[in-house]
MIBA-23643 format. One record per residue (C-alpha): x, y negated, z negated; residue number from 1; residue in one letter. Coordinates in nm, 3 decimals. Layout:
<sites>
SITE       X       Y       Z num residu
SITE       X       Y       Z NUM      A
...
</sites>
This chain:
<sites>
SITE       X       Y       Z num residu
SITE  -0.861   2.568  -1.052   1      M
SITE  -1.202   2.453  -0.999   2      S
SITE  -1.347   2.531  -1.326   3      E
SITE  -1.037   2.358  -1.469   4      T
SITE  -1.100   2.026  -1.233   5      L
SITE  -1.481   2.054  -1.319   6      I
SITE  -1.384   2.049  -1.719   7      L
SITE  -1.108   1.743  -1.651   8      R
SITE  -1.374   1.520  -1.453   9      L
SITE  -1.656   1.578  -1.721  10      L
SITE  -1.435   1.505  -2.012  11      V
SITE  -1.303   1.171  -1.812  12      G
SITE  -1.677   1.086  -1.761  13      A
SITE  -1.757   1.132  -2.102  14      G
SITE  -1.489   0.946  -2.241  15      L
SITE  -1.553   0.656  -1.944  16      G
SITE  -1.946   0.688  -2.092  17      F
SITE  -1.817   0.582  -2.449  18      V
SITE  -1.623   0.261  -2.336  19      V
SITE  -1.882   0.174  -2.077  20      G
SITE  -2.171   0.234  -2.367  21      L
SITE  -2.023  -0.015  -2.559  22      E
SITE  -1.982  -0.290  -2.269  23      R
SITE  -2.371  -0.219  -2.172  24      Q
SITE  -2.489  -0.280  -2.537  25      L
SITE  -2.249  -0.578  -2.652  26      H
SITE  -2.239  -0.787  -2.342  27      V
SITE  -2.563  -0.999  -2.223  28      R
SITE  -2.642  -0.957  -1.877  29      V
SITE  -2.474  -1.105  -1.616  30      G
SITE  -2.131  -1.156  -1.809  31      E
SITE  -2.008  -0.818  -1.736  32      A
SITE  -2.019  -0.589  -1.379  33      Y
SITE  -2.000  -0.254  -1.558  34      A
SITE  -2.201  -0.028  -1.817  35      G
SITE  -2.211   0.337  -1.919  36      A
SITE  -2.267   0.475  -1.591  37      R
SITE  -1.981   0.258  -1.395  38      T
SITE  -1.735   0.346  -1.643  39      F
SITE  -1.818   0.710  -1.673  40      A
SITE  -1.765   0.673  -1.265  41      L
SITE  -1.430   0.520  -1.347  42      I
SITE  -1.326   0.791  -1.597  43      G
SITE  -1.410   1.041  -1.279  44      I
SITE  -1.212   0.837  -1.036  45      W
SITE  -0.871   0.863  -1.272  46      G
SITE  -0.937   1.216  -1.272  47      V
SITE  -0.966   1.198  -0.891  48      A
SITE  -0.651   1.033  -0.817  49      A
SITE  -0.461   1.241  -1.044  50      H
SITE  -0.559   1.525  -0.871  51      A
SITE  -0.509   1.349  -0.530  52      L
SITE  -0.125   1.317  -0.648  53      G
SITE  -0.111   1.665  -0.687  54      E
SITE  -0.237   1.753  -0.385  55      W
SITE  -0.081   1.557  -0.187  56      V
SITE   0.247   1.366  -0.386  57      G
SITE   0.266   1.036  -0.535  58      P
SITE   0.145   0.830  -0.255  59      G
SITE  -0.218   0.960  -0.306  60      G
SITE  -0.211   0.861  -0.664  61      F
SITE  -0.097   0.512  -0.556  62      V
SITE  -0.334   0.507  -0.283  63      A
SITE  -0.644   0.596  -0.504  64      A
SITE  -0.488   0.326  -0.805  65      L
SITE  -0.443   0.029  -0.509  66      V
SITE  -0.817   0.044  -0.395  67      V
SITE  -0.956   0.099  -0.755  68      F
SITE  -0.716  -0.218  -0.855  69      G
SITE  -0.909  -0.366  -0.543  70      G
SITE  -1.263  -0.319  -0.630  71      I
SITE  -1.216  -0.480  -0.957  72      V
SITE  -1.014  -0.737  -0.829  73      V
SITE  -1.293  -0.849  -0.562  74      A
SITE  -1.558  -0.774  -0.859  75      S
SITE  -1.374  -1.027  -1.119  76      Y
SITE  -1.368  -1.274  -0.845  77      L
SITE  -1.754  -1.241  -0.765  78      A
SITE  -1.852  -1.238  -1.121  79      L
SITE  -1.643  -1.532  -1.193  80      T
SITE  -1.784  -1.734  -0.890  81      T
SITE  -2.159  -1.680  -1.019  82      K
SITE  -2.080  -1.704  -1.346  83      T
SITE  -1.818  -1.899  -1.373  84      G
SITE  -1.674  -1.708  -1.691  85      D
SITE  -1.279  -1.605  -1.642  86      V
SITE  -1.250  -1.336  -1.897  87      G
SITE  -1.094  -1.007  -1.810  88      T
SITE  -1.192  -0.818  -2.100  89      T
SITE  -1.418  -0.597  -1.920  90      T
SITE  -1.152  -0.567  -1.600  91      E
SITE  -0.862  -0.461  -1.880  92      M
SITE  -1.128  -0.215  -2.017  93      A
SITE  -1.165  -0.070  -1.655  94      A
SITE  -0.831  -0.003  -1.618  95      L
SITE  -0.784   0.125  -1.920  96      A
SITE  -1.020   0.377  -1.891  97      T
SITE  -0.915   0.470  -1.547  98      F
SITE  -0.617   0.584  -1.734  99      F
SITE  -0.802   0.753  -1.973 100      V
SITE  -0.966   0.979  -1.655 101      G
SITE  -0.587   1.011  -1.554 102      V
SITE  -0.489   1.175  -1.916 103      L
SITE  -0.829   1.414  -1.866 104      A
SITE  -0.659   1.493  -1.527 105      G
SITE  -0.329   1.597  -1.701 106      R
SITE  -0.521   1.782  -1.959 107      E
SITE  -0.388   1.551  -2.238 108      T
SITE  -0.718   1.546  -2.376 109      Y
SITE  -0.602   1.437  -2.690 110      E
SITE  -0.449   1.111  -2.567 111      A
SITE  -0.743   1.046  -2.330 112      A
SITE  -1.014   1.047  -2.670 113      A
SITE  -0.765   0.837  -2.853 114      A
SITE  -0.740   0.600  -2.612 115      L
SITE  -1.084   0.559  -2.507 116      A
SITE  -1.225   0.527  -2.852 117      I
SITE  -0.926   0.286  -2.909 118      G
SITE  -1.051   0.059  -2.641 119      A
SITE  -1.442   0.077  -2.770 120      A
SITE  -1.312   0.008  -3.096 121      V
SITE  -1.142  -0.291  -2.987 122      L
SITE  -1.419  -0.409  -2.764 123      L
SITE  -1.625  -0.388  -3.042 124      R
SITE  -1.417  -0.585  -3.256 125      S
SITE  -1.425  -0.931  -3.091 126      K
SITE  -1.601  -1.105  -3.393 127      E
SITE  -1.402  -0.975  -3.655 128      A
SITE  -1.078  -1.065  -3.454 129      L
SITE  -1.191  -1.414  -3.402 130      R
SITE  -1.287  -1.415  -3.783 131      S
SITE  -0.955  -1.315  -3.904 132      V
SITE  -0.731  -1.513  -3.662 133      T
SITE  -0.986  -1.819  -3.734 134      G
SITE  -0.784  -1.788  -4.115 135      R
SITE  -0.451  -1.878  -3.958 136      F
SITE  -0.311  -2.193  -3.904 137      E
SITE  -0.085  -2.196  -3.516 138      R
SITE   0.212  -2.299  -3.814 139      E
SITE   0.171  -1.980  -3.936 140      D
SITE   0.217  -1.821  -3.647 141      V
SITE   0.492  -2.012  -3.503 142      A
SITE   0.683  -1.965  -3.863 143      A
SITE   0.622  -1.588  -3.840 144      A
SITE   0.779  -1.551  -3.465 145      L
SITE   1.053  -1.763  -3.513 146      Q
SITE   1.137  -1.604  -3.843 147      F
SITE   1.125  -1.240  -3.619 148      G
SITE   1.349  -1.413  -3.357 149      V
SITE   1.597  -1.533  -3.571 150      V
SITE   1.586  -1.217  -3.768 151      T
SITE   1.657  -1.022  -3.483 152      A
SITE   1.947  -1.259  -3.371 153      V
SITE   2.107  -1.273  -3.702 154      I
SITE   2.086  -0.899  -3.755 155      L
SITE   2.238  -0.822  -3.407 156      S
SITE   2.513  -1.091  -3.476 157      L
SITE   2.571  -1.064  -3.877 158      A
SITE   2.906  -0.851  -3.940 159      P
SITE   2.805  -0.552  -4.196 160      D
SITE   3.119  -0.588  -4.372 161      R
SITE   3.225  -0.785  -4.679 162      G
SITE   3.371  -1.155  -4.647 163      L
SITE   3.486  -1.389  -4.873 164      G
SITE   3.685  -1.381  -5.194 165      P
SITE   3.653  -0.990  -5.351 166      L
SITE   3.455  -0.951  -4.994 167      Q
SITE   3.126  -1.004  -5.221 168      A
SITE   2.924  -1.141  -4.942 169      V
SITE   2.778  -0.899  -4.694 170      N
SITE   2.597  -1.121  -4.433 171      P
SITE   2.392  -0.888  -4.284 172      R
SITE   2.297  -0.718  -4.607 173      E
SITE   2.213  -1.047  -4.743 174      I
SITE   1.958  -1.085  -4.396 175      W
SITE   1.821  -0.759  -4.490 176      L
SITE   1.729  -0.810  -4.813 177      M
SITE   1.572  -1.176  -4.712 178      V
SITE   1.353  -0.973  -4.503 179      V
SITE   1.295  -0.724  -4.742 180      L
SITE   1.150  -0.994  -4.986 181      V
SITE   1.015  -1.241  -4.693 182      S
SITE   0.753  -0.903  -4.628 183      A
SITE   0.658  -0.830  -4.951 184      I
SITE   0.566  -1.268  -5.007 185      G
SITE   0.397  -1.234  -4.637 186      F
SITE   0.205  -0.920  -4.745 187      A
SITE   0.043  -1.101  -5.033 188      G
SITE  -0.020  -1.457  -4.768 189      Y
SITE  -0.178  -1.263  -4.524 190      V
SITE  -0.396  -1.089  -4.761 191      A
SITE  -0.505  -1.452  -4.903 192      L
SITE  -0.578  -1.575  -4.563 193      R
SITE  -0.810  -1.283  -4.481 194      L
SITE  -0.959  -1.249  -4.813 195      L
SITE  -0.983  -1.588  -4.915 196      G
SITE  -0.989  -1.717  -5.262 197      S
SITE  -1.269  -1.457  -5.366 198      R
SITE  -1.236  -1.537  -5.712 199      G
SITE  -0.956  -1.746  -5.916 200      L
SITE  -0.851  -1.374  -6.067 201      G
SITE  -0.790  -1.256  -5.686 202      L
SITE  -0.627  -1.555  -5.601 203      T
SITE  -0.377  -1.523  -5.848 204      G
SITE  -0.330  -1.166  -5.783 205      L
SITE  -0.248  -1.219  -5.414 206      L
SITE  -0.054  -1.541  -5.511 207      G
SITE   0.169  -1.308  -5.733 208      G
SITE   0.340  -1.155  -5.419 209      L
SITE   0.441  -1.498  -5.286 210      I
SITE   0.539  -1.687  -5.630 211      S
SITE   0.396  -1.620  -5.959 212      S
SITE   0.571  -1.941  -6.080 213      T
SITE   0.354  -2.120  -5.767 214      A
SITE   0.035  -1.998  -5.949 215      V
SITE   0.120  -2.075  -6.271 216      T
SITE   0.193  -2.422  -6.199 217      M
SITE  -0.106  -2.448  -6.016 218      S
SITE  -0.368  -2.311  -6.225 219      F
SITE  -0.246  -2.478  -6.541 220      A
SITE  -0.257  -2.837  -6.387 221      R
SITE  -0.632  -2.712  -6.291 222      M
SITE  -0.716  -2.652  -6.650 223      T
SITE  -0.696  -3.017  -6.710 224      R
SITE  -0.942  -3.113  -6.465 225      R
SITE  -1.176  -2.775  -6.536 226      R
SITE  -1.178  -2.647  -6.881 227      R
SITE  -1.477  -2.489  -6.831 228      E
SITE  -1.256  -2.234  -6.638 229      L
SITE  -0.963  -2.193  -6.869 230      T
SITE  -1.034  -1.805  -6.892 231      N
SITE  -1.042  -1.715  -6.542 232      V
SITE  -0.750  -1.970  -6.472 233      L
SITE  -0.590  -1.781  -6.738 234      V
SITE  -0.637  -1.462  -6.585 235      A
SITE  -0.499  -1.561  -6.244 236      G
SITE  -0.170  -1.673  -6.415 237      V
SITE  -0.146  -1.317  -6.543 238      L
SITE  -0.217  -1.127  -6.296 239      A
SITE   0.052  -1.301  -6.125 240      A
SITE   0.283  -1.285  -6.375 241      S
SITE   0.217  -0.884  -6.420 242      G
SITE   0.250  -0.847  -6.009 243      L
SITE   0.611  -0.974  -6.082 244      M
SITE   0.692  -0.620  -6.246 245      F
SITE   0.552  -0.443  -5.984 246      G
SITE   0.798  -0.638  -5.720 247      R
SITE   1.083  -0.567  -5.913 248      V
SITE   1.024  -0.230  -5.899 249      L
SITE   0.917  -0.182  -5.545 250      V
SITE   1.247  -0.402  -5.462 251      E
SITE   1.440  -0.120  -5.663 252      A
SITE   1.336   0.146  -5.500 253      A
SITE   1.384   0.002  -5.158 254      V
SITE   1.724  -0.047  -5.233 255      V
SITE   1.867   0.178  -5.488 256      S
SITE   1.610   0.450  -5.631 257      P
SITE   1.796   0.546  -5.938 258      P
SITE   1.781   0.180  -6.049 259      L
SITE   1.383   0.214  -5.977 260      A
SITE   1.386   0.544  -6.207 261      V
SITE   1.567   0.363  -6.493 262      R
SITE   1.331   0.076  -6.465 263      L
SITE   0.995   0.289  -6.410 264      A
SITE   0.871   0.315  -6.783 265      V
SITE   0.945  -0.068  -6.903 266      P
SITE   0.815  -0.203  -6.564 267      M
SITE   0.518   0.012  -6.554 268      L
SITE   0.410  -0.085  -6.951 269      V
SITE   0.491  -0.452  -6.866 270      M
SITE   0.261  -0.425  -6.566 271      L
SITE  -0.038  -0.241  -6.733 272      A
SITE   0.019  -0.483  -7.074 273      V
SITE  -0.025  -0.790  -6.846 274      V
SITE  -0.265  -0.688  -6.548 275      E
SITE  -0.478  -0.537  -6.848 276      G
SITE  -0.483  -0.856  -7.064 277      A
SITE  -0.575  -1.056  -6.698 278      A
SITE  -0.871  -0.813  -6.685 279      Y
SITE  -1.001  -0.899  -7.034 280      L
SITE  -0.939  -1.248  -7.008 281      V
SITE  -1.126  -1.249  -6.653 282      Y
SITE  -1.418  -1.066  -6.779 283      R
SITE  -1.486  -1.326  -7.035 284      S
SITE  -1.463  -1.617  -6.849 285      G
SITE  -1.705  -1.826  -6.618 286      R
SITE  -1.607  -1.708  -6.229 287      H
SITE  -1.610  -1.902  -5.965 288      T
SITE  -1.576  -1.810  -5.580 289      D
SITE  -1.526  -2.172  -5.455 290      D
SITE  -1.222  -2.126  -5.277 291      G
SITE  -1.142  -2.514  -5.221 292      D
SITE  -1.152  -2.518  -5.611 293      E
SITE  -0.808  -2.302  -5.662 294      S
SITE  -0.577  -2.578  -5.625 295      G
SITE  -0.334  -2.332  -5.504 296      L
SITE  -0.143  -2.395  -5.192 297      T
SITE   0.134  -2.127  -5.114 298      L
SITE   0.386  -2.183  -4.840 299      Q
SITE   0.399  -1.882  -4.575 300      N
SITE   0.714  -1.701  -4.697 301      P
SITE   0.819  -1.633  -4.384 302      V
SITE   0.918  -1.985  -4.283 303      T
SITE   1.289  -2.025  -4.160 304      L
SITE   1.394  -2.285  -4.430 305      P
SITE   1.219  -2.049  -4.714 306      V
SITE   1.417  -1.788  -4.553 307      A
SITE   1.723  -1.929  -4.583 308      L
SITE   1.685  -2.083  -4.907 309      Q
SITE   1.626  -1.709  -5.078 310      F
SITE   1.944  -1.629  -4.878 311      G
SITE   2.164  -1.876  -4.992 312      L
SITE   2.034  -1.768  -5.338 313      L
SITE   2.072  -1.454  -5.272 314      Y
SITE   2.460  -1.516  -5.175 315      G
SITE   2.563  -1.676  -5.468 316      V
SITE   2.386  -1.426  -5.720 317      V
SITE   2.570  -1.144  -5.542 318      V
SITE   2.895  -1.319  -5.537 319      F
SITE   2.883  -1.406  -5.901 320      L
SITE   2.762  -1.037  -5.960 321      G
SITE   3.057  -0.945  -5.783 322      R
SITE   3.288  -1.154  -5.986 323      F
SITE   3.176  -1.052  -6.333 324      L
SITE   3.203  -0.670  -6.273 325      V
SITE   3.595  -0.731  -6.106 326      E
SITE   3.719  -1.017  -6.352 327      N
SITE   3.466  -0.970  -6.669 328      A
SITE   3.278  -0.650  -6.755 329      S
SITE   2.969  -0.524  -6.623 330      T
SITE   2.814  -0.641  -6.990 331      G
SITE   2.843  -0.997  -6.862 332      S
SITE   2.587  -0.933  -6.584 333      L
SITE   2.328  -0.967  -6.846 334      V
SITE   2.422  -1.332  -6.860 335      I
SITE   2.413  -1.368  -6.500 336      L
SITE   2.059  -1.195  -6.497 337      G
SITE   1.940  -1.435  -6.768 338      A
SITE   2.064  -1.763  -6.585 339      V
SITE   1.919  -1.641  -6.262 340      S
SITE   1.555  -1.524  -6.384 341      G
SITE   1.504  -1.910  -6.448 342      I
SITE   1.399  -1.949  -6.115 343      T
SITE   1.364  -1.567  -5.966 344      D
SITE   1.398  -1.223  -6.016 345      V
SITE   1.432  -1.128  -5.671 346      D
SITE   1.777  -1.219  -5.641 347      A
SITE   1.911  -1.046  -5.970 348      I
SITE   1.727  -0.727  -5.911 349      T
SITE   1.858  -0.689  -5.525 350      L
SITE   2.214  -0.735  -5.624 351      T
SITE   2.146  -0.486  -5.933 352      A
SITE   2.004  -0.256  -5.670 353      A
SITE   2.334  -0.279  -5.455 354      N
SITE   2.587  -0.300  -5.746 355      L
SITE   2.430   0.036  -5.851 356      V
SITE   2.492   0.186  -5.514 357      N
SITE   2.857   0.036  -5.536 358      D
SITE   2.895   0.230  -5.843 359      G
SITE   2.815  -0.012  -6.155 360      V
SITE   2.667   0.178  -6.448 361      E
SITE   2.309   0.192  -6.411 362      V
SITE   2.189   0.093  -6.763 363      T
SITE   2.412  -0.184  -6.699 364      E
SITE   2.234  -0.310  -6.376 365      A
SITE   1.895  -0.211  -6.557 366      G
SITE   1.980  -0.464  -6.846 367      R
SITE   2.036  -0.754  -6.638 368      A
SITE   1.701  -0.717  -6.448 369      V
SITE   1.532  -0.706  -6.744 370      L
SITE   1.696  -1.030  -6.877 371      A
SITE   1.619  -1.190  -6.545 372      A
SITE   1.218  -1.045  -6.674 373      V
SITE   1.235  -1.192  -6.974 374      T
SITE   1.368  -1.525  -6.908 375      V
SITE   1.116  -1.602  -6.630 376      N
SITE   0.860  -1.483  -6.821 377      G
SITE   0.987  -1.773  -7.122 378      F
SITE   0.971  -1.975  -6.843 379      V
SITE   0.652  -1.938  -6.695 380      K
SITE   0.489  -1.938  -7.070 381      A
SITE   0.666  -2.287  -7.072 382      G
SITE   0.537  -2.425  -6.765 383      L
SITE   0.146  -2.314  -6.886 384      A
SITE   0.236  -2.508  -7.210 385      S
SITE   0.380  -2.838  -7.039 386      V
SITE   0.099  -2.867  -6.766 387      L
SITE  -0.209  -2.697  -6.904 388      G
SITE  -0.457  -2.726  -7.163 389      T
SITE  -0.344  -2.612  -7.529 390      R
SITE  -0.614  -2.370  -7.478 391      R
SITE  -0.438  -2.236  -7.147 392      H
SITE  -0.075  -2.271  -7.303 393      A
SITE  -0.205  -2.052  -7.626 394      G
SITE  -0.369  -1.798  -7.434 395      M
SITE  -0.101  -1.734  -7.152 396      V
SITE   0.194  -1.785  -7.425 397      G
SITE   0.053  -1.552  -7.629 398      A
SITE   0.059  -1.273  -7.362 399      V
SITE   0.361  -1.372  -7.152 400      L
SITE   0.564  -1.479  -7.479 401      G
SITE   0.464  -1.142  -7.647 402      A
SITE   0.570  -0.929  -7.330 403      V
SITE   0.869  -1.128  -7.291 404      S
SITE   0.998  -1.038  -7.664 405      V
SITE   0.962  -0.680  -7.599 406      A
SITE   1.124  -0.697  -7.290 407      T
SITE   1.406  -0.878  -7.458 408      L
SITE   1.409  -0.625  -7.744 409      V
SITE   1.427  -0.334  -7.479 410      W
SITE   1.700  -0.516  -7.335 411      T
SITE   1.925  -0.466  -7.614 412      F
SITE   1.847  -0.146  -7.735 413      V
SITE   1.788   0.038  -7.407 414      W
</sites>
């Protein structure tokens, strides 16, 4: 028993020393009351508190915890009075270290080590976290929280059954698709915020997770102001457009793996071709790392208005898809795909995936997606032509036009 207790005490002291060492090395003198030795003793206290609870019952552990809490509070008040610093980071670290000792006392050494190392890393990451959080606006956090709350409410209240004509609209299913698309877009938005506009090519690539059409329009306009950056701007447009093929494949895989398998070859081929072209054009152009020159403003994709707009669009496409299946033929889905592709490929991709799950032939659903991708590519080539310089339009049009023609052929010979 004594040898086991000694081992627990040594582990608690060692892990407490790790946390305390971080405090001692990275906190200026006078800002904290505890260093490596004190935190080692706190770890020992946690082990001893657990042992006391084993010997005399829960009351013993509670008494040790109360005494420890009192010492921490008294030390905090004394330090605050002396320095005027009201931060509680060190006090929270001390409390965490106490529970590291408790875990060591229970001989759950892996959990104790994970807690101690995690606490030390978190304490050490102060400047990095400040840098990260500084890249986001209050509106971003508010929008994300608002979207999260509304999503939780909607998913709990929305009926999970078909409503309306043909029972084509399932509110819960629609909102789940909204969440999926928003999550993909938010990943790109966060990446842009964290990495900044490190080169226009990377900006375009990450922007493609949110809206390749927005990237196309922004970069096309910029070529009229910064003609010397034409190649890099073209690369950004192509990178964003190529990522559309990856988005389609991911969305199909999440909702209907059979459709994803059917689309895998054309989507991966087109992804490779367009991204390869983007890389070659980027290598040949003049680069810039000036984020303020990107001219690209992308809206946070998890705001409630954006989510509702997509939800409405998706609901309309779902209804039309079901209507065509019931009253016309599955072949007419290609027409719906082509029309949907004018503005968006996500809605028809998710609609086609759900139709496959409901028994629609995977080939017909895949053709609808390919039709949307084809039209969307032509639309972006057209935007580049109207908004950009002749050289920019020619380069973007050559790649996207060729890929769209290839996709169109693929649609009908598939």
